[in-house]
C-alpha positions as a Python dict, from the first residue, in 0.01 Angstrom:
ca = {
    (1, 'E'): (0, 0, 0),
    (2, 'S'): (-50, -291, 227),
    (3, 'S'): (161, -602, 169),
    (4, 'Y'): (-129, -828, 292),
    (5, 'C'): (-485, -881, 177),
    (6, 'I'): (-788, -1046, 340),
    (7, 'V'): (-921, -1239, 73),
    (8, 'S'): (-1196, -1436, 269),
    (9, 'F'): (-1400, -1355, 575),
    (10, 'P'): (-1686, -1534, 787),
    (11, 'G'): (-2016, -1328, 718),
    (12, 'K'): (-2153, -1430, 1043),
    (13, 'Y'): (-1906, -1178, 1224),
    (14, 'A'): (-2054, -878, 1091),
    (15, 'A'): (-1939, -643, 1385),
    (16, 'E'): (-1612, -749, 1330),
    (17, 'W'): (-1605, -680, 949),
    (18, 'D'): (-1725, -327, 1026),
    (19, 'K'): (-1454, -240, 1290),
    (20, 'M'): (-1195, -384, 1066),
    (21, 'V'): (-1280, -214, 756),
    (22, 'E'): (-1281, 125, 960),
    (23, 'D'): (-937, 116, 937),
    (24, 'A'): (-837, 283, 606),
    (25, 'S'): (-492, 57, 580),
    (26, 'V'): (-674, -254, 572),
    (27, 'S'): (-692, -415, 218),
    (28, 'T'): (-945, -680, 121),
    (29, 'A'): (-1060, -851, -194),
    (30, 'C'): (-1397, -953, -8),
    (31, 'V'): (-1727, -915, -149),
    (32, 'F'): (-2052, -873, 44),
    (33, 'L'): (-2355, -805, -156),
    (34, 'P'): (-2661, -734, 88),
    (35, 'P'): (-3036, -761, -13),
    (36, 'G'): (-3112, -449, -203),
    (37, 'S'): (-2766, -380, -343),
    (38, 'V'): (-2651, -370, -690),
    (39, 'G'): (-2551, -708, -794),
    (40, 'F'): (-2765, -887, -520),
    (41, 'G'): (-2967, -1196, -692),
    (42, 'Q'): (-2759, -1150, -1032),
    (43, 'H'): (-2626, -1491, -1178),
    (44, 'S'): (-2330, -1487, -1388),
    (45, 'N'): (-2043, -1708, -1550),
    (46, 'P'): (-1886, -1579, -1861),
    (47, 'T'): (-1798, -1918, -1979),
    (48, 'G'): (-2158, -2094, -1919),
    (49, 'R'): (-2397, -2150, -1664),
    (50, 'C'): (-2385, -1924, -1348),
    (51, 'Y'): (-2144, -2013, -1074),
    (52, 'C'): (-2433, -2108, -842),
    (53, 'Y'): (-2410, -2473, -977),
    (54, 'D'): (-2032, -2479, -899),
    (55, 'L'): (-2053, -2308, -584),
    (56, 'Y'): (-2378, -2470, -407),
    (57, 'G'): (-2488, -2711, -669),
    (58, 'E'): (-2803, -2532, -755),
    (59, 'Q'): (-2920, -2152, -819),
    (60, 'K'): (-2939, -1967, -497),
    (61, 'D'): (-3180, -1649, -434),
    (62, 'W'): (-2858, -1435, -366),
    (63, 'G'): (-2705, -1507, -692),
    (64, 'C'): (-2340, -1559, -779),
    (65, 'E'): (-2222, -1199, -913),
    (66, 'W'): (-2045, -1142, -615),
    (67, 'F'): (-1820, -1426, -712),
    (68, 'V'): (-1741, -1275, -1027),
    (69, 'L'): (-1639, -959, -861),
    (70, 'W'): (-1458, -1141, -603),
    (71, 'K'): (-1232, -1303, -865),
    (72, 'R'): (-1172, -986, -1027),
    (73, 'N'): (-1031, -848, -694),
    (74, 'L'): (-824, -1126, -664),
    (75, 'E'): (-677, -1096, -968),
    (76, 'Q'): (-542, -735, -857),
    (77, 'V'): (-422, -884, -527),
    (78, 'R'): (-207, -1110, -748),
    (79, 'C'): (-61, -845, -941),
    (80, 'Q'): (30, -651, -649),
    (81, 'E'): (178, -936, -511),
    (82, 'Q'): (15, -935, -196),
    (83, 'Q'): (5, -1163, 101),
    (84, 'L'): (-369, -1372, 90),
    (85, 'I'): (-521, -1381, 435),
    (86, 'V'): (-815, -1631, 513),
    (87, 'V'): (-1029, -1568, 820),
    (88, 'Y'): (-1172, -1870, 1011),
    (89, 'Q'): (-1427, -1874, 1256),
    (90, 'E'): (-1298, -1881, 1653),
    (91, 'G'): (-1105, -2175, 1741),
    (92, 'K'): (-1163, -2358, 1381),
    (93, 'V'): (-869, -2256, 1184),
    (94, 'G'): (-800, -2496, 907),
    (95, 'Q'): (-1142, -2652, 929),
    (96, 'G'): (-1426, -2655, 642),
    (97, 'E'): (-1185, -2689, 372),
    (98, 'V'): (-1318, -2879, 43),
    (99, 'N'): (-1235, -2920, -305),
    (100, 'W'): (-1382, -2726, -579),
    (101, 'D'): (-1547, -3034, -750),
    (102, 'D'): (-1684, -3158, -434),
    (103, 'L'): (-1888, -2836, -390),
    (104, 'P'): (-2209, -2927, -580),
    (105, 'E'): (-2287, -3233, -413),
    (106, 'L'): (-2215, -3086, -74),
    (107, 'G'): (-2409, -2788, -148),
    (108, 'R'): (-2717, -3025, -269),
    (109, 'E'): (-2688, -3204, 87),
    (110, 'G'): (-2674, -2921, 279),
    (111, 'K'): (-2301, -2975, 427),
    (112, 'L'): (-2216, -2650, 318),
    (113, 'W'): (-2375, -2459, 576),
    (114, 'E'): (-2224, -2662, 870),
    (115, 'N'): (-2061, -2455, 1143),
    (116, 'D'): (-1709, -2614, 1075),
    (117, 'G'): (-1451, -2312, 1044),
    (118, 'L'): (-1581, -2141, 714),
    (119, 'G'): (-1920, -2010, 567),
    (120, 'A'): (-2085, -2187, 276),
    (121, 'S'): (-1964, -1926, 48),
    (122, 'Q'): (-1647, -1905, 203),
    (123, 'K'): (-1596, -2280, 131),
    (124, 'G'): (-1611, -2173, -251),
    (125, 'E'): (-1378, -1867, -203),
    (126, 'V'): (-1103, -2115, -39),
    (127, 'A'): (-1148, -2417, -264),
    (128, 'W'): (-1107, -2176, -573),
    (129, 'L'): (-781, -2051, -392),
    (130, 'K'): (-660, -2445, -377),
    (131, 'K'): (-757, -2498, -739),
    (132, 'I'): (-559, -2228, -895),
    (133, 'G'): (-264, -2293, -661),
    (134, 'L'): (-245, -1987, -432),
    (135, 'E'): (-91, -2003, -127),
    (136, 'F'): (-247, -1822, 173),
    (137, 'Q'): (-227, -1780, 546),
    (138, 'R'): (-500, -1911, 786),
    (139, 'V'): (-614, -1691, 1078),
    (140, 'D'): (-874, -1709, 1363),
    (141, 'I'): (-1109, -1424, 1366),
    (142, 'S'): (-1011, -1405, 1744),
    (143, 'T'): (-635, -1324, 1653),
    (144, 'L'): (-715, -1090, 1393),
    (145, 'S'): (-1012, -879, 1592),
    (146, 'E'): (-717, -865, 1905),
    (147, 'I'): (-405, -784, 1756),
    (148, 'P'): (-321, -439, 1745),
    (149, 'T'): (-256, -277, 1413),
    (150, 'K'): (24, -46, 1545),
    (151, 'L'): (322, -125, 1803),
    (152, 'V'): (584, 85, 1974),
    (153, 'V'): (918, -41, 2041),
    (154, 'K'): (1136, 122, 2280),
    (155, 'C'): (1494, -58, 2264),
    (156, 'G'): (1862, 21, 2309),
    (157, 'F'): (1910, -22, 1926),
    (158, 'E'): (1882, 312, 1772),
    (159, 'A'): (1769, 164, 1399),
    (160, 'A'): (1518, -71, 1530),
    (161, 'K'): (1310, 171, 1777),
    (162, 'G'): (1012, 339, 1665),
    (163, 'M'): (663, 271, 1532),
    (164, 'Y'): (573, -66, 1386),
    (165, 'L'): (274, -120, 1158),
    (166, 'F'): (91, -462, 1095),
    (167, 'N'): (208, -622, 782),
    (168, 'G'): (56, -964, 768),
    (169, 'F'): (97, -1284, 912),
    (170, 'R'): (330, -1563, 945),
    (171, 'N'): (281, -1899, 1138),
    (172, 'E'): (-35, -1774, 1201),
    (173, 'Q'): (59, -1459, 1399),
    (174, 'P'): (92, -1100, 1303),
    (175, 'I'): (397, -954, 1135),
    (176, 'Y'): (507, -593, 1199),
    (177, 'R'): (739, -352, 991),
    (178, 'G'): (907, -95, 1157),
    (179, 'P'): (1146, 197, 1084),
    (180, 'N'): (1489, 102, 864),
    (181, 'D'): (1330, -235, 717),
    (182, 'S'): (1306, -384, 1067),
    (183, 'E'): (1061, -654, 1112),
    (184, 'L'): (890, -783, 1449),
    (185, 'C'): (752, -1168, 1375),
    (186, 'Y'): (694, -1492, 1567),
    (187, 'E'): (914, -1782, 1486),
    (188, 'V'): (838, -2128, 1553),
    (189, 'Q'): (1078, -2446, 1537),
    (190, 'S'): (788, -2659, 1306),
    (191, 'A'): (871, -2377, 1029),
    (192, 'A'): (1255, -2415, 1085),
    (193, 'D'): (1269, -2061, 1162),
    (194, 'W'): (1653, -1969, 1270),
    (195, 'A'): (1604, -1801, 1571),
    (196, 'A'): (1359, -2083, 1708),
    (197, 'C'): (1579, -2367, 1634),
    (198, 'K'): (1937, -2200, 1673),
    (199, 'W'): (1885, -1915, 1914),
    (200, 'L'): (1590, -1909, 2138),
    (201, 'R'): (1561, -2286, 2134),
    (202, 'G'): (1213, -2239, 2129),
    (203, 'N'): (922, -2046, 1962),
    (204, 'G'): (898, -1679, 2030),
    (205, 'W'): (912, -1322, 1944),
    (206, 'T'): (1195, -1154, 1731),
    (207, 'I'): (1318, -813, 1624),
    (208, 'S'): (1510, -832, 1323),
    (209, 'Q'): (1706, -531, 1146),
    (210, 'G'): (1978, -484, 867),
    (211, 'G'): (1971, -878, 800),
    (212, 'H'): (2020, -952, 1165),
    (213, 'H'): (1826, -1111, 1462),
    (214, 'R'): (1865, -833, 1732),
    (215, 'Y'): (1600, -909, 1990),
    (216, 'G'): (1417, -1250, 2078),
    (217, 'L'): (1179, -1353, 2372),
    (218, 'K'): (1092, -1711, 2407),
    (219, 'T'): (702, -1718, 2487),
    (220, 'A'): (409, -1851, 2406),
    (221, 'L'): (215, -1514, 2458),
    (222, 'P'): (37, -1325, 2180),
    (223, 'I'): (175, -1006, 2077),
    (224, 'E'): (-81, -799, 2272),
    (225, 'R'): (29, -957, 2592),
    (226, 'I'): (396, -933, 2589),
    (227, 'R'): (458, -571, 2673),
    (228, 'G'): (652, -523, 2997),
    (229, 'E'): (795, -892, 2981),
    (230, 'V'): (1118, -960, 3066),
    (231, 'G'): (1362, -1216, 2959),
    (232, 'W'): (1473, -1097, 2619),
    (233, 'Q'): (1765, -1191, 2456),
    (234, 'M'): (2002, -978, 2261),
    (235, 'R'): (2251, -1046, 2003),
    (236, 'M'): (2423, -820, 1688),
    (237, 'G'): (2506, -486, 1898),
    (238, 'A'): (2143, -492, 2069),
    (239, 'T'): (2103, -362, 2432),
    (240, 'Y'): (1848, -283, 2679),
    (241, 'P'): (1593, -140, 2717),
    (242, 'I'): (1368, -324, 2532),
    (243, 'F'): (974, -282, 2574),
    (244, 'V'): (690, -362, 2350),
    (245, 'S'): (355, -195, 2343),
    (246, 'A'): (48, -117, 2125),
    (247, 'E'): (26, 200, 2300),
    (248, 'D'): (290, 488, 2303),
    (249, 'F'): (340, 445, 2684),
    (250, 'W'): (671, 618, 2673),
    (251, 'M'): (506, 943, 2617),
    (252, 'S'): (168, 911, 2782),
    (253, 'T'): (35, 641, 2942),
    (254, 'G'): (292, 405, 3082),
    (255, 'T'): (270, 291, 3415),
    (256, 'F'): (523, 53, 3594),
    (257, 'N'): (590, -119, 3923),
    (258, 'L'): (934, -131, 4050),
    (259, 'E'): (1040, -449, 4236),
    (260, 'S'): (1367, -474, 4427),
    (261, 'A'): (1634, -725, 4279),
    (262, 'R'): (1728, -785, 4624),
    (263, 'C'): (1413, -865, 4765),
    (264, 'S'): (1169, -1062, 4547),
    (265, 'Q'): (816, -929, 4581),
    (266, 'H'): (897, -609, 4747),
    (267, 'F'): (803, -305, 4548),
    (268, 'L'): (900, 84, 4591),
    (269, 'N'): (577, 191, 4773),
    (270, 'V'): (439, 529, 4872),
    (271, 'G'): (190, 415, 5136),
    (272, 'T'): (-175, 519, 5160),
    (273, 'E'): (-125, 817, 5442),
    (274, 'D'): (-105, 1167, 5354),
    (275, 'P'): (164, 1196, 5094),
    (276, 'C'): (292, 1550, 5249),
    (277, 'S'): (465, 1341, 5504),
    (278, 'G'): (508, 1024, 5293),
    (279, 'V'): (851, 882, 5259),
    (280, 'A'): (908, 612, 4980),
    (281, 'C'): (943, 245, 5139),
    (282, 'I'): (1000, -84, 5024),
    (283, 'C'): (717, -308, 5116),
    (284, 'P'): (596, -674, 5045),
    (285, 'G'): (301, -709, 4793),
    (286, 'N'): (191, -801, 4433),
    (287, 'G'): (287, -503, 4245),
    (288, 'T'): (-77, -421, 4153),
    (289, 'E'): (-162, -148, 4448),
    (290, 'A'): (-212, 178, 4362),
    (291, 'S'): (90, 281, 4603),
    (292, 'S'): (321, 77, 4417),
    (293, 'L'): (261, 183, 4072),
    (294, 'W'): (436, 462, 3900),
    (295, 'K'): (382, 658, 3577),
    (296, 'I'): (700, 713, 3394),
    (297, 'H'): (729, 1058, 3217),
    (298, 'W'): (1029, 1063, 2970),
    (299, 'R'): (1208, 1374, 2944),
    (300, 'A'): (1380, 1534, 2638),
    (301, 'D'): (1724, 1496, 2796),
    (302, 'G'): (1649, 1079, 2819),
    (303, 'S'): (1564, 1115, 3223),
    (304, 'V'): (1241, 1043, 3386),
    (305, 'N'): (1025, 1165, 3635),
    (306, 'L'): (832, 892, 3853),
    (307, 'E'): (477, 1026, 3954),
    (308, 'S'): (277, 837, 4201),
    (309, 'I'): (-32, 658, 4075),
    (310, 'Q'): (-163, 667, 4425),
    (311, 'W'): (-89, 1016, 4474),
    (312, 'R'): (-132, 1210, 4137),
    (313, 'G'): (91, 1519, 4107),
    (314, 'Y'): (343, 1366, 4330),
    (315, 'Y'): (681, 1256, 4215),
    (316, 'L'): (983, 1048, 4366),
    (317, 'N'): (1208, 1303, 4509),
    (318, 'A'): (1579, 1248, 4592),
    (319, 'G'): (1560, 1585, 4816),
    (320, 'K'): (1792, 1863, 4835),
    (321, 'G'): (1929, 1816, 5181),
    (322, 'E'): (2265, 1672, 5244),
    (323, 'L'): (2338, 1307, 5121),
    (324, 'G'): (2422, 1166, 5440),
    (325, 'D'): (2060, 1198, 5562),
    (326, 'S'): (1882, 1190, 5227),
    (327, 'T'): (1595, 980, 5278),
    (328, 'V'): (1367, 952, 4953),
    (329, 'S'): (1036, 1099, 4960),
    (330, 'V'): (723, 1159, 4742),
    (331, 'T'): (671, 1526, 4700),
    (332, 'T'): (442, 1771, 4527),
    (333, 'G'): (556, 2033, 4318),
    (334, 'N'): (764, 2118, 4001),
    (335, 'P'): (854, 1804, 3818),
    (336, 'D'): (1125, 2012, 3630),
    (337, 'E'): (1334, 2011, 3984),
    (338, 'T'): (1663, 1808, 3927),
    (339, 'G'): (1565, 1633, 4250),
    (340, 'A'): (1250, 1498, 4103),
    (341, 'M'): (1467, 1367, 3796),
    (342, 'W'): (1608, 1027, 3752),
    (343, 'K'): (1833, 855, 3488),
    (344, 'I'): (1780, 494, 3413),
    (345, 'H'): (2082, 249, 3356),
    (346, 'W'): (1989, -71, 3225),
    (347, 'G'): (2154, -401, 3306),
    (348, 'C'): (2252, -699, 3115),
    (349, 'D'): (1949, -886, 3296),
    (350, 'G'): (1707, -643, 3207),
    (351, 'S'): (1686, -491, 3565),
    (352, 'A'): (1763, -97, 3602),
    (353, 'K'): (1957, 129, 3846),
    (354, 'L'): (1785, 475, 3905),
    (355, 'E'): (2052, 740, 3936),
    (356, 'S'): (1949, 1070, 4107),
    (357, 'M'): (2001, 1351, 3831),
    (358, 'Q'): (2019, 1590, 4159),
    (359, 'W'): (2314, 1379, 4271),
    (360, 'T'): (2534, 1241, 4035),
    (361, 'G'): (2640, 885, 4132),
    (362, 'Q'): (2377, 857, 4397),
    (363, 'Y'): (2084, 578, 4338),
    (364, 'L'): (1779, 465, 4456),
    (365, 'D'): (1864, 220, 4745),
    (366, 'A'): (1652, -37, 4905),
    (367, 'K'): (1889, -218, 5132),
    (368, 'A'): (1806, -25, 5457),
    (369, 'C'): (1666, -204, 5776),
    (370, 'G'): (1540, -488, 5604),
    (371, 'P'): (1263, -493, 5318),
    (372, 'S'): (939, -488, 5524),
    (373, 'Q'): (1027, -177, 5731),
    (374, 'G'): (1276, -34, 5504),
    (375, 'K'): (1276, 315, 5354),
    (376, 'A'): (1398, 401, 5028),
    (377, 'F'): (1723, 608, 5050),
    (378, 'L'): (1981, 763, 4807),
    (379, 'T'): (2329, 611, 4833),
    (380, 'K'): (2635, 567, 4636),
    (381, 'C'): (2614, 245, 4418),
    (382, 'Y'): (2870, -1, 4407),
    (383, 'F'): (2900, -268, 4125),
    (384, 'E'): (2595, -461, 4046),
    (385, 'A'): (2454, -401, 4395),
    (386, 'A'): (2170, -595, 4419),
    (387, 'W'): (1962, -316, 4641),
    (388, 'A'): (2038, -49, 4393),
    (389, 'R'): (1854, -275, 4100),
    (390, 'W'): (1503, -292, 4012),
    (391, 'T'): (1279, -470, 3764),
    (392, 'L'): (1036, -233, 3596),
    (393, 'R'): (752, -425, 3475),
    (394, 'L'): (479, -228, 3266),
    (395, 'F'): (128, -273, 3436),
    (396, 'P'): (-194, -289, 3224),
}
């Protein structure tokens, strides 16, 4: 069962509503009775005159049976102790709210239909929630329609990695629940959230597990845009790697660029010539060229293959010759060859070293001849050498 329930939704967003309720995991108390449906045009109030007079100041053709059904659904939500969510028109969160006792006059004056954040009937729903003292989260329709319902977290802290499911809202941002009671949420200083005030020193996303904050990213970016971001902070045993994505890119669709930690804005590149004669090089660029993009294939033993996006079916290869003249190339063939396998070692700053599975202790090297004309080599790595470190950023 879901821990949240959408109790009010703007009817003008019919397409967004249809898309949302296609997801069987979505819980809602909303009632929409279109013309011709059972209950449309009916008037009801067990205690006296119909609810139309309370909601709109006068009887309406569509009736008020919907309100009776909605209140019944609301009672079920209260019994299940679900979090209540009210969805507002785009860019108008918190607008359009009125008091229950003011509804009749506003209805007779036509002010309930003003385009101010809530629909006319929504104003009645929200006014009732406030009248009976129920707390609810306010959410923008654009936020609700854009957020992913599932996330994949890949991290070095074993208990927190895996699939996370949308589980409501906090601070007007989505909450996700993951394995082993882990949680991903947005913490803000204005709410006196611990991580925002004491750790990150600013608003940001956090991943908690076992009663402790493990990962934190100080940012104003929404959840759907933080994949591939660097700058995560770690505590209480958390380690690199740390990636968050709406897709399971670790097994299927992940595309990365590899930027040299030694030479900013220089990327591992395969070139645009025939790959059969191509040697991987280090070239300046913006990291969006197909020749600078790689698809990471994670293997069962934890190693990876790096497939070129420019040349599909070609893999970064450490070669089979002597180490002394070993130039890293991009070759077609079998990704199960050890020359095409690499092991990622994560540094404390989020950068990574790529060790060859063919040649233990030898790492992808960007130092030769200056970055603009330098080729990628395979050489022995010394402690924290910048030429052997790379920044891996997920590319959309």
